[in-house]
C-alpha positions as CSV (number, residue, x, y, z in Angstrom):
1,M,137.5,104.7,88.7
2,D,139.9,103.6,86.0
3,R,139.5,106.1,83.1
4,E,140.2,103.5,80.5
5,Y,137.3,101.4,81.8
6,L,135.1,104.4,81.8
7,K,136.1,105.1,78.2
8,A,135.2,101.6,77.2
9,K,131.9,101.8,79.0
10,L,131.0,105.0,77.2
11,A,131.9,103.5,73.8
12,N,129.6,100.6,74.4
13,L,126.5,102.5,75.5
14,P,123.4,101.5,73.4
15,D,121.8,103.9,70.9
16,E,118.4,103.6,72.6
17,P,116.3,105.7,74.9
18,G,116.7,105.4,78.7
19,S,117.7,106.9,82.0
20,Y,121.3,107.4,83.1
21,Q,122.6,107.8,86.7
22,M,125.9,109.5,87.4
23,K,127.8,108.4,90.6
24,D,130.5,109.9,92.7
25,K,133.6,108.1,94.2
26,N,131.4,106.9,97.1
27,G,128.9,105.2,94.7
28,E,126.3,107.8,95.6
29,I,124.0,108.9,92.7
30,I,124.6,112.6,92.2
31,Y,122.6,113.1,88.9
32,V,119.8,111.4,87.1
33,G,118.9,112.2,83.4
34,K,117.0,110.8,80.5
35,A,117.9,110.5,76.9
36,K,116.4,109.7,73.5
37,N,119.8,108.2,72.7
38,L,121.9,107.1,75.7
39,H,125.2,106.8,73.8
40,N,125.1,110.3,72.4
41,R,123.7,112.0,75.5
42,V,126.1,110.4,78.1
43,N,129.1,110.9,75.9
44,Q,128.4,114.6,75.7
45,Y,129.3,115.0,79.4
46,F,132.9,113.8,78.7
47,T,133.6,115.6,75.5
48,G,134.0,119.3,74.6
49,A,133.8,122.3,76.8
50,H,131.1,123.0,79.4
51,D,130.0,125.9,81.5
52,F,131.2,126.2,85.1
53,K,128.3,124.3,86.7
54,T,128.3,121.4,84.3
55,T,132.1,121.2,84.7
56,K,131.6,121.0,88.4
57,L,129.2,118.1,88.0
58,V,131.5,116.2,85.6
59,S,134.5,116.6,87.9
60,N,132.6,114.6,90.5
61,I,131.5,111.8,88.2
62,D,133.4,108.6,89.0
63,D,131.0,106.0,87.4
64,F,127.6,105.8,85.8
65,D,124.7,103.3,85.3
66,F,121.9,103.3,82.8
67,I,118.5,101.7,82.3
68,V,117.2,101.1,78.7
69,T,113.5,101.9,78.1
70,R,111.2,101.3,75.2
71,S,110.5,105.0,74.6
72,E,111.6,108.5,75.6
73,K,108.3,108.8,77.4
74,E,109.1,105.8,79.6
75,A,112.6,107.3,80.2
76,L,111.0,110.5,81.4
77,I,108.8,108.7,83.9
78,L,111.7,106.6,85.1
79,E,113.8,109.7,85.5
80,I,111.3,111.3,87.8
81,N,110.9,108.2,89.9
82,L,114.7,107.9,90.3
83,I,114.9,111.6,91.3
84,K,112.2,111.1,93.9
85,K,113.9,108.0,95.3
86,Y,117.5,109.2,95.4
87,R,117.2,113.0,95.5
88,P,120.5,113.5,93.7
89,K,122.4,116.7,94.7
90,Y,122.8,118.0,91.1
91,N,119.3,117.4,90.0
92,I,116.9,120.4,90.1
93,M,114.3,119.6,92.8
94,F,111.3,121.7,92.1
95,I,109.1,120.1,94.7
96,D,108.6,122.5,97.7
97,D,106.6,122.6,100.9
98,S,104.1,125.1,99.6
99,S,100.6,123.8,98.7
100,Y,97.2,125.4,98.1
101,P,94.2,124.9,100.4
102,Y,91.2,123.1,99.0
103,I,87.8,122.4,100.4
104,K,87.3,118.6,100.6
105,L,83.9,116.8,100.5
106,T,84.4,113.2,101.6
107,K,82.5,110.3,100.1
108,E,81.8,108.5,103.4
109,K,78.4,107.2,104.4
110,Y,78.0,110.5,106.4
111,P,80.2,113.0,104.5
112,R,82.3,115.7,106.0
113,L,83.4,119.1,104.7
114,M,87.0,120.2,105.6
115,I,90.1,122.1,104.4
116,A,92.8,119.9,102.9
117,R,96.1,120.5,101.2
118,D,97.1,116.9,100.3
119,M,94.9,115.6,97.6
120,K,96.6,112.1,97.6
121,K,95.4,110.8,101.0
122,D,91.8,110.4,99.9
123,R,91.5,110.2,96.1
124,N,87.8,109.3,96.3
125,A,86.9,112.6,97.9
126,R,85.8,115.7,95.9
127,Y,88.1,118.7,96.0
128,F,87.2,122.3,95.3
129,G,89.8,124.9,94.7
130,P,92.6,125.8,94.9
131,F,91.9,128.9,97.1
132,P,94.4,131.8,97.0
133,D,95.1,131.4,100.8
134,A,94.0,129.6,103.9
135,T,91.9,132.6,105.0
136,A,89.8,132.4,101.8
137,A,89.3,128.7,102.3
138,R,88.3,129.0,106.0
139,N,85.8,131.8,105.2
140,T,84.2,129.7,102.5
141,L,84.1,126.6,104.7
142,K,82.5,128.6,107.5
143,I,79.6,129.6,105.3
144,L,79.2,126.1,103.8
145,Q,79.1,124.5,107.3
146,T,76.4,127.0,108.3
147,L,74.3,126.3,105.2
148,Y,74.8,122.6,105.0
149,P,74.9,120.5,108.2
150,F,77.4,117.9,107.3
151,R,78.9,116.0,110.3
152,R,81.9,117.6,112.0
153,C,83.4,114.8,114.1
154,T,86.2,112.6,112.8
155,K,84.9,109.6,114.6
156,I,81.2,109.2,115.1
157,P,80.4,109.5,118.9
158,D,77.6,107.8,120.9
159,K,75.3,110.8,121.1
160,V,74.7,114.1,119.5
161,C,77.0,117.1,120.2
162,L,76.7,120.8,120.4
163,Y,76.7,121.2,116.5
164,Y,73.5,119.2,116.4
165,H,71.8,121.6,118.8
166,L,73.1,124.5,116.8
167,G,71.6,123.1,113.7
168,Q,75.0,122.5,112.1
169,C,74.9,118.7,112.0
170,L,72.1,116.2,111.3
171,G,73.2,114.0,114.1
172,P,73.9,110.7,112.3
173,C,75.5,109.4,115.5
174,Q,72.0,109.1,117.0
175,Y,69.5,109.4,114.2
176,E,69.0,107.6,110.9
177,I,69.6,110.0,108.0
178,D,68.2,109.5,104.6
179,P,71.2,109.2,102.1
180,E,69.3,111.4,99.7
181,E,69.6,114.3,102.2
182,Y,73.4,114.1,102.0
183,E,73.1,113.8,98.2
184,R,71.0,117.0,98.1
185,M,73.5,118.8,100.4
186,S,76.5,117.6,98.3
187,D,74.8,119.0,95.1
188,G,74.3,122.3,97.0
189,V,78.0,122.5,97.9
190,T,79.0,121.7,94.3
191,S,76.7,124.4,92.9
192,F,77.9,126.9,95.5
193,L,81.6,126.3,94.8
194,N,80.9,126.5,91.1
195,G,79.6,130.0,91.6
196,D,75.9,129.2,91.4
197,T,74.6,131.0,94.6
198,K,71.3,132.5,93.3
199,E,69.0,129.9,94.9
200,I,70.9,130.0,98.2
201,T,70.9,133.8,98.3
202,K,67.2,133.9,97.4
203,E,66.3,131.4,100.2
204,L,68.4,133.4,102.8
205,N,66.7,136.7,101.7
206,K,63.3,135.1,102.2
207,K,64.3,133.9,105.7
208,M,65.7,137.3,106.6
209,L,62.5,139.0,105.7
210,E,60.4,136.5,107.6
211,A,62.6,137.0,110.7
212,S,62.2,140.8,110.4
213,E,58.4,140.5,110.1
214,N,58.4,138.3,113.2
215,L,60.6,141.0,115.0
216,E,63.5,138.4,115.3
217,F,66.0,141.1,114.4
218,E,69.0,139.1,115.7
219,K,68.2,136.2,113.5
220,A,67.6,138.6,110.6
221,A,71.0,140.1,111.1
222,Q,72.6,136.7,111.0
223,Y,70.9,135.9,107.7
224,H,72.1,139.3,106.3
225,E,75.7,138.6,107.4
226,M,75.5,135.2,105.6
227,I,74.3,136.9,102.4
228,T,77.1,139.5,102.6
229,S,79.7,136.8,103.3
230,I,78.5,134.7,100.2
231,E,78.8,137.8,98.0
232,R,82.2,138.6,99.3
233,V,83.5,135.0,98.9
234,I,82.2,134.7,95.3
235,D,83.5,138.1,94.3
236,R,86.9,137.9,95.9
237,Q,87.8,134.3,96.3
238,M,88.7,132.8,92.9
239,I,88.3,129.1,92.9
240,E,88.6,126.4,90.2
241,T,85.4,125.5,88.5
242,D,84.3,123.3,85.6
243,K,83.7,126.4,83.5
244,K,85.8,127.5,80.6
245,G,89.0,129.3,81.3
246,T,90.7,126.8,83.6
247,R,94.3,126.3,82.5
248,D,97.9,126.5,83.6
249,V,100.4,128.4,81.6
250,F,104.2,127.8,81.8
251,A,107.3,129.1,80.1
252,W,111.0,128.9,80.9
253,Y,114.0,131.2,80.5
254,E,117.6,130.2,80.5
255,D,120.4,132.7,81.3
256,R,123.9,132.7,83.0
257,G,123.8,129.1,84.1
258,Y,120.3,129.3,85.7
259,L,116.9,128.0,84.7
260,A,113.9,130.2,85.5
261,I,110.4,128.8,85.1
262,T,107.4,130.9,85.4
263,G,103.7,130.0,85.3
264,F,100.2,131.3,85.9
265,L,97.3,129.3,87.3
266,V,94.4,130.8,85.4
267,R,90.9,130.1,86.8
268,N,87.8,131.5,85.1
269,G,90.0,133.7,83.0
270,T,91.6,135.3,86.1
271,V,95.2,134.6,87.3
272,L,94.8,132.9,90.6
273,N,98.5,132.6,91.4
274,K,102.0,132.8,90.0
275,E,104.5,130.0,90.2
276,F,108.2,130.9,90.0
277,R,111.3,128.7,90.2
278,L,114.9,129.6,89.8
279,K,117.6,127.0,90.0
280,P,121.2,126.4,88.9
281,L,121.2,124.5,85.6
282,Y,123.4,121.4,85.2
283,G,121.7,119.7,82.3
284,D,119.6,120.6,79.2
285,A,117.0,123.3,79.9
286,S,114.2,121.5,78.0
287,E,114.8,118.3,79.9
288,E,114.8,120.1,83.2
289,F,111.6,121.9,82.3
290,Q,109.9,118.5,81.5
291,S,111.2,117.2,84.9
292,F,109.7,120.3,86.6
293,L,106.2,119.7,85.0
294,L,106.1,116.1,86.1
295,Q,107.2,117.0,89.7
296,F,104.8,119.9,89.8
297,Y,101.7,117.9,88.9
298,E,102.7,115.2,91.5
299,D,101.4,117.6,94.2
300,H,99.1,120.0,92.3
301,P,95.8,119.4,90.6
302,K,95.7,119.1,86.8
303,P,93.7,121.8,85.0
304,K,91.6,121.1,81.9
305,E,94.6,122.2,79.8
306,L,98.2,123.0,80.0
307,V,99.5,125.9,77.8
308,L,103.3,125.9,77.0
309,S,105.6,128.0,74.9
310,A,106.7,127.1,71.4
311,E,110.0,125.6,72.6
312,C,108.0,122.7,74.0
313,E,106.7,121.5,70.7
314,P,109.3,118.7,70.2
315,F,108.1,116.9,73.4
316,Q,104.4,118.1,73.4
317,Q,103.0,114.6,72.7
318,D,105.2,112.9,75.3
319,L,104.1,115.4,78.0
320,Q,100.4,115.0,77.0
321,D,100.6,111.2,77.2
322,T,102.6,111.2,80.5
323,L,100.6,113.9,82.3
324,G,97.2,112.7,80.9
325,M,96.0,116.1,80.1
326,A,95.6,118.4,77.0
327,V,98.8,120.3,76.2
328,F,98.5,123.3,73.8
329,I,101.3,125.1,72.0
330,P,99.5,128.3,70.8
331,K,100.5,130.3,67.8
332,K,98.0,133.2,68.2
333,G,94.9,134.2,70.1
334,Y,94.1,134.2,73.8
335,R,96.4,131.4,74.8
336,Q,99.3,133.1,73.1
337,K,98.6,136.3,74.9
338,L,98.8,134.3,78.2
339,I,102.2,132.9,77.1
340,D,103.4,136.4,76.2
341,M,102.2,137.7,79.5
342,C,103.9,134.9,81.3
343,I,107.3,135.5,79.5
344,E,107.0,139.3,79.9
345,N,106.3,139.0,83.6
346,A,109.3,136.7,84.0
347,K,111.6,139.1,82.2
348,Q,110.7,141.9,84.6
349,Q,111.8,139.8,87.6
350,L,114.4,137.4,86.3
351,N,117.4,139.8,86.2
352,L,116.9,140.8,89.8
353,K,116.4,137.3,91.0
354,F,119.3,136.0,88.8
355,D,121.7,138.5,90.2
356,A,120.6,137.8,93.8
357,A,120.8,134.1,93.4
358,E,124.1,134.2,91.5
359,Q,125.6,136.5,94.0
360,Q,124.6,134.2,96.9
361,N,125.7,131.0,95.2
362,S,128.9,132.7,94.0
363,M,129.6,133.8,97.6
364,T,129.0,130.3,98.9
365,E,131.3,128.8,96.2
366,N,134.0,131.3,97.0
367,A,133.7,130.5,100.7
368,V,134.2,126.8,100.1
369,Q,137.1,127.5,97.8
370,Q,138.7,129.8,100.3
371,L,138.3,127.2,103.1
372,S,139.8,124.5,100.8
373,E,142.8,126.8,100.1
374,L,143.4,127.4,103.8
375,A,143.2,123.7,104.6
376,G,145.4,122.8,101.7
377,R,142.9,120.2,100.4
378,P,139.3,120.0,99.3
379,M,136.8,120.9,102.0
380,R,133.5,120.3,100.2
381,R,131.9,118.2,103.0
382,V,132.5,119.6,106.4
383,E,131.2,118.7,109.9
384,L,131.1,121.0,112.8
385,F,130.7,120.1,116.5
386,D,129.5,121.9,119.6
387,N,128.8,120.9,123.2
388,S,126.3,122.3,125.8
389,H,125.9,121.7,129.5
390,I,125.2,123.4,132.9
391,S,127.7,122.5,135.6
392,G,128.2,119.1,134.0
393,Q,124.5,118.3,133.9
394,F,122.6,117.3,130.8
395,T,125.8,117.4,128.7
396,V,125.0,117.1,125.0
397,A,126.7,117.6,121.6
398,S,125.5,118.4,118.2
399,C,127.0,117.7,114.8
400,V,125.9,119.7,111.7
401,V,127.0,118.8,108.1
402,Y,127.5,121.2,105.2
403,E,128.1,120.1,101.6
404,D,129.4,122.8,99.2
405,G,128.3,125.4,101.8
406,V,124.8,124.1,102.0
407,P,123.4,122.3,105.1
408,D,122.8,118.6,104.7
409,R,120.1,118.4,107.5
410,K,119.4,114.7,107.0
411,S,123.0,114.0,108.2
412,Y,122.7,116.1,111.4
413,R,123.2,114.2,114.6
414,L,122.5,114.9,118.3
415,Y,124.4,113.1,121.2
416,K,123.7,112.7,124.9
417,L,127.1,112.6,126.4
418,H,128.4,110.8,129.5
419,T,131.7,112.6,130.2
420,G,130.6,115.4,132.6
421,N,131.5,119.0,132.3
422,S,135.0,118.7,130.6
423,D,134.8,120.2,127.2
424,V,137.9,118.3,126.1
425,D,136.4,114.9,127.2
426,S,133.1,115.8,125.6
427,M,134.8,116.5,122.3
428,K,136.7,113.2,122.5
429,E,133.5,111.3,123.2
430,V,131.4,112.9,120.4
431,V,134.2,112.6,117.8
432,Y,134.8,109.0,118.7
433,R,131.1,108.0,118.6
434,R,130.6,109.9,115.3
435,Y,133.4,108.4,113.3
436,F,133.6,105.0,114.9
437,R,129.9,104.6,113.8
438,L,130.7,105.8,110.3
439,L,133.6,103.4,110.1
440,K,131.5,100.5,111.4
441,E,128.7,101.2,108.9
442,N,131.0,102.2,106.1
443,G,129.3,105.6,106.1
444,R,130.4,108.7,104.2
445,M,133.3,110.5,105.8
446,P,133.7,114.3,105.6
447,D,136.6,116.1,104.0
448,G,137.1,118.1,107.1
449,I,136.1,118.7,110.8
450,L,135.6,122.1,112.4
451,V,135.6,122.3,116.1
452,D,134.2,125.3,118.0
453,G,137.3,126.0,120.0
454,G,141.0,126.5,119.8
455,R,144.1,124.4,120.5
456,T,142.7,122.2,123.2
457,Q,139.7,121.2,121.2
458,I,141.8,120.6,118.1
459,E,144.1,118.3,120.1
460,A,141.2,116.4,121.5
461,A,139.7,115.8,118.1
462,K,143.1,114.9,116.5
463,E,143.8,112.3,119.2
464,I,140.6,110.4,118.4
465,I,140.9,110.8,114.6
466,D,144.5,109.5,114.7
467,S,143.5,106.6,116.9
468,L,140.8,105.6,114.4
469,G,143.3,105.8,111.5
470,I,141.2,108.3,109.5
471,D,142.5,110.9,107.2
472,I,140.3,113.9,107.9
473,K,141.5,117.6,108.0
474,I,140.8,119.2,111.4
475,M,140.5,122.9,112.0
476,G,139.4,125.0,114.9
477,L,137.4,128.2,115.1
478,V,139.4,130.8,117.0
479,K,137.5,133.6,118.8
480,D,138.6,137.1,119.8
481,D,138.0,138.8,123.2
482,R,134.4,139.4,122.4
483,H,133.8,135.8,121.6
484,N,133.5,136.4,117.9
485,T,135.2,134.1,115.4
486,N,138.1,135.9,113.7
487,A,140.5,133.1,112.6
488,L,141.0,129.4,111.8
489,M,143.7,127.2,113.3
490,D,145.0,124.0,111.9
491,T,146.6,121.0,113.6
492,D,150.1,122.6,113.3
493,Y,148.6,125.5,115.3
494,R,148.9,128.0,112.5
495,T,146.2,130.6,112.5
496,F,144.6,132.1,109.4
497,D,142.8,135.4,109.8
498,I,139.3,135.7,108.3
499,D,138.1,138.8,106.6
500,R,134.8,139.9,108.1
501,D,133.5,140.9,104.7
502,S,134.4,137.6,103.1
503,G,132.0,134.8,102.1
504,L,134.0,132.4,104.3
505,F,133.3,134.5,107.4
506,F,129.5,134.5,106.8
507,L,129.5,130.8,106.0
508,L,131.4,129.9,109.2
509,T,129.0,132.2,111.2
510,R,126.0,130.5,109.8
511,M,127.5,127.1,110.6
512,Q,128.3,128.2,114.2
513,D,124.8,129.5,114.7
514,E,123.3,126.3,113.4
515,V,125.4,123.9,115.5
516,H,125.0,126.0,118.6
517,R,121.2,126.3,118.2
518,R,120.9,122.6,117.8
519,A,123.0,121.8,120.8
520,I,121.2,124.4,123.0
521,S,117.7,123.1,121.9
522,Y,118.6,119.5,122.7
523,H,120.1,120.5,126.1
524,R,116.9,122.5,127.0
525,K,114.7,119.6,125.9
526,L,116.5,117.1,128.2
527,R,116.6,119.6,131.1
528,S,112.9,120.4,130.7
529,K,112.1,116.7,130.6
530,A,114.0,116.1,133.8
531,Q,112.3,119.0,135.6
532,T,108.9,117.7,134.8
533,K,109.8,114.2,136.0
534,S,108.1,113.2,139.2
535,I,109.3,110.7,141.9
536,L,106.0,108.9,141.2
537,D,107.4,108.1,137.8
538,E,109.8,105.7,139.5
539,V,107.2,103.9,141.6
540,E,106.2,100.4,140.3
541,G,102.5,100.3,139.7
542,V,102.0,104.0,139.1
543,G,101.4,105.0,135.5
544,P,100.2,108.3,134.1
545,K,96.6,107.7,135.1
546,R,97.3,106.7,138.7
547,K,99.7,109.6,139.0
548,Q,97.0,112.0,137.8
549,K,94.5,110.4,140.1
550,L,96.8,110.9,143.2
551,L,97.6,114.5,142.4
552,K,93.9,115.2,141.8
553,A,92.9,113.6,145.1
554,F,95.6,115.3,147.3
555,G,96.0,118.5,145.4
556,N,99.8,118.6,145.5
557,F,102.9,116.6,146.5
558,T,103.1,118.2,150.0
559,N,99.6,116.9,150.9
560,L,100.4,113.5,149.3
561,K,103.6,113.2,151.4
562,N,101.8,114.1,154.6
563,A,99.2,111.5,153.9
564,D,99.4,108.0,155.6
565,I,99.2,104.7,153.8
566,E,95.5,104.2,154.5
567,Q,94.7,107.6,153.0
568,I,96.7,106.8,149.9
569,A,95.1,103.4,149.7
570,E,91.7,105.1,149.2
571,V,93.0,106.3,145.8
572,V,95.1,103.4,144.7
573,P,95.4,99.7,145.7
574,M,97.1,99.0,149.1
575,E,100.1,97.3,147.5
576,T,100.8,100.4,145.4
577,A,100.0,102.8,148.3
578,V,102.7,101.1,150.3
579,K,105.3,101.7,147.5
580,V,104.2,105.3,147.0
581,Y,104.5,106.0,150.8
582,A,107.9,104.4,150.8
583,A,109.2,106.4,147.8
584,L,108.0,109.7,149.3
585,H,109.7,109.0,152.6
586,D,112.9,107.4,151.2
587,E,112.0,104.0,152.8
588,G,113.5,100.9,151.1
């Protein structure tokens, strides 16, 4: 972009709250932020000195957009929505795949009890938890399903199943059930999961004594086991209840270009679980912390109250309004002790985690820098290719993409090739298909291509790239006698030795392993699919059901092949039987 135009754009930014979106030279959004004053905040990026990470972000900004909002609160909500939509590379994404298990009680006509992790799919249901782990949730569910015979089936069948005969389902599929009965059971589940088990335990003790007096010792033992299980669950499995002491406590710590966020999920005065996030920091720590909280409560239940450290006081009200929950900034007392415990716990771990994360990131950054120096140009986005086949059969290729040393999995591609067993032809085909498609769709081109091979593979890739008129650096991975990568080769056939202790060596090794694994997996998938394919799959009129019917009737293909048309026609229609017989005997 024209820097003069950028300067003019910066000068005319409004002094109002809003969200800003930084873009790179490809027009891709790489960072989203929010500001109380757009003019002041955005201009800060382009004036004064910054740390290494912010400098790296600014160096990639080619343009920016902004959206004015009526308040900083609206800007915060907009920022989160834009981050979720575009997933910019420089924004801290705190959302992960981890989730806690809950016990879910549906609000259907005939309710069900089950374990759930996603609380968004059915917002009308009641959720109890979170539980510390899946085992705790399963143990509790097992007890509840024994005590309360809710229906088990997802779809109601035509007649009662085994659970009905075991006394673990009321059988709504066949019998009319009084809604009040389900209401009573729902109240029982709620009481149980809120820790009130006295009545249940008392009833089970009574039944255990009655069974013993009637000499039904096996039944008595079952009741005893249930009582023991209830005590064990209530004692050990800490679940969220409506009682006092349900709160989340969060604090952050900023050091050496990283943001560490720690939190405790406190249930009934006991710490259920610890949350910890450590990410490189590109923006303001307090803004990133707010972003974390909004992302966190997108996928986690909200407690009765959220307790935050004193640094959060300036945006306490905004968070309270946005999250829709009570936010406390304690000065003393029990809540302050929780904050102190949170911070103290963080400080005991942060230095170790900081050092490890910084070393890993530093190693990756050095590897990318080293690769760029060897290539004589930036090599931030790199694509690596590999082929796989057996004697020319099921030839496939995979392409993996790394950006700044990190895999960009959404850009990975797999190719089923048509060029036989020639590695050179396979390389030409996959490179042509990959970059002709990117040219056609105006897709994002890489800075460089790495081919898993030496001179011949480099020449094959270069021939295609030159014919397409694309300026992409090509380098090949050169292997030693033991088939280990020990050097890189460029298109002038110069080789560059790679130190086995360097970050570049480990990065290239990871990339090779990844592209090879993907190619092999795809190859095996195609081969397996072909091996399980039957000649019957090619016969018109024979679908999966008729195929299964034929094999069941004749036992195997040999018997089916030895059968005559009349025998086959006993299983399938005569017209189809004729086609099956012809296919098995290569007729017509």
